[in-house]
Residue, then its C-alpha position, 0 to 999 in steps of 0.5 A: m500500500a502506498r503512502t500519500f503526502y501532499r507537497i506545495v509546488r510552484t509549477n504545474p507540472p512540477t519540476l525537479a526544483d520543486f523537490f529540492s531540499d533547503e540544503a540543495r537550494g543552498k540555504p544556510k544550514p541551521t545552527a540548532a543540531d536538531k534542525a540539521s537533518l530537516h535541512q536535508g529533507l522536504s516538507v510535505y503534508a498528510t492531507l490536501a487541506q493541510a497543504r492548501r491551508k499552508a500555501r494560502g498562508v505562505t504564498v511564496l511556497g507555490r500555487f499548486v499542490a502535488q499529491l505524492e503516492i510513495p510505494d512502501e518498497t522504496l527507500v523514501r524516509a518519512e517522519r512526522t515533524f513540526s508538531r505545531s504544524p498540523g500534518h507536517h511531515t519531512l521526506w528524505a529522498e532524491p528529488a528525481e525519485l519524488l518527482r516520479y511519485v507525483a500522481t496529481v497536481q491541483p491548484v491551491q484555490 
């Protein structure tokens, strides 16, 4: 059974750049040790509604939401992160691999 996550993206269809981590984008590494691994991951949400809510609040993130269907037998690591952000998870995987798992793309609305 596949795991489903929702990623806010800038383009439809998404490009490889929509799946770059902060580290891959060249953003400065956080100084807090507990945030270092998150810098290498990718923010996603458990539901479409959660992703849309975040995208409406932070419009710079993107105007589309990509649904990712990630098969269980992959090496994609997923972890629930940022308890203050409902449904927020972090994924660790290569951008090209995540791009392959895009099932649908919808506007934020």
